[in-house]
C-alpha positions in Angstrom: 72.3 -0.8 17.0 74.3 0.2 20.0 73.3 -3.1 21.8 74.4 -5.2 18.8 77.7 -3.3 18.7 78.3 -3.8 22.4 77.4 -7.5 22.1 79.7 -7.9 19.1 76.8 -9.4 17.2 77.9 -8.1 13.8 75.4 -10.1 11.8 72.5 -8.5 13.7 74.2 -5.1 13.6 74.5 -5.4 9.8 70.8 -6.3 9.5 69.8 -3.4 11.6 72.0 -0.9 9.7 70.7 -2.2 6.3 67.2 -1.7 7.5 68.0 1.8 8.9 69.5 2.7 5.5 66.4 1.4 3.7 64.1 3.7 5.7 66.6 6.6 6.1 69.0 6.6 3.1 70.4 10.0 4.1 71.9 8.5 7.4 75.4 8.5 6.0 77.0 7.5 9.3 75.1 4.2 9.0 76.7 3.7 5.6 80.2 4.1 7.1 79.4 1.9 10.1 78.0 -0.8 7.8 81.2 -0.9 5.9 83.1 -1.5 9.1 80.7 -4.2 10.2 80.9 -6.0 6.8 84.7 -5.9 7.0 84.5 -7.6 10.5 82.3 -10.2 8.9 84.8 -10.7 6.1 82.3 -9.6 3.5 84.8 -7.4 1.7 82.8 -6.7 -1.4 79.9 -5.3 0.6 82.3 -3.5 2.9 84.0 -1.8 0.0 80.6 -1.0 -1.6 79.3 0.9 1.4 82.7 2.5 2.1 82.8 3.8 -1.5 79.2 5.1 -1.2 80.2 7.0 1.9 83.3 8.3 0.1 81.1 9.9 -2.5 79.7 12.2 0.2 82.9 12.6 2.3 85.9 12.1 0.0 88.4 13.3 2.7 87.1 11.3 5.6 90.4 9.8 6.7 89.0 6.9 8.8 86.9 5.8 5.9 89.8 6.0 3.5 91.9 3.9 5.9 89.0 1.4 6.1 88.8 1.3 2.3 92.6 0.8 1.9 92.4 -2.0 4.4 89.5 -3.6 2.6 91.3 -3.5 -0.8 94.4 -4.9 0.8 92.4 -7.8 2.2 91.0 -8.4 -1.3 94.6 -8.3 -2.6 93.9 -5.3 -4.7 97.3 -3.7 -3.9 97.0 -1.1 -6.6 93.8 0.4 -5.1 95.3 0.1 -1.7 98.4 2.2 -2.7 96.3 4.8 -4.4 94.1 5.4 -1.3 97.2 5.4 0.9 98.6 8.2 -1.3 95.2 10.1 -0.9 95.4 9.7 2.9 99.0 11.0 3.0 98.0 14.0 1.0 95.4 14.8 3.6 97.2 13.7 6.8 101.0 13.1 6.4 101.6 11.8 9.9 98.7 9.4 10.3 100.0 6.5 12.4 97.3 4.1 11.2 98.5 4.5 7.7 102.0 3.6 8.8 100.6 0.4 10.3 98.7 -0.3 7.1 101.9 0.1 5.0 103.7 -2.3 7.3 101.0 -4.9 6.8 101.0 -4.2 3.0 104.7 -4.8 2.7 104.9 -7.7 5.1 105.5 -11.3 4.0 101.8 -12.0 4.2 99.9 -8.8 3.4 96.4 -10.2 3.8 96.8 -12.1 7.1 95.8 -9.4 9.6 93.1 -6.8 9.4 93.0 -3.2 10.8 89.8 -3.2 12.8 87.9 0.0 13.6 
């Protein structure tokens, strides 16, 4: 997995992570990483699915919440984006990444750019 990440071969990394989760479904860090990889591949439905699964286990994991808010923004689901932003701000009021996400959300083209992790 590390090699694919370093090579930026996100398709291979996604395949590896999917296989790892098949054999080791309790490896929750793979679930979170897979969400990030699918977002890079612009497979937002899959990215959101794995991010939400991870969220069931770690509902206050701020980086995952930021990732999910960004995924929903990219899917133009601004209501979900705003709800998650509110959750993040209740956990971490001074998060600078949330400020960047809000700037993107309220820009003229809110789905043009992604926050990559």
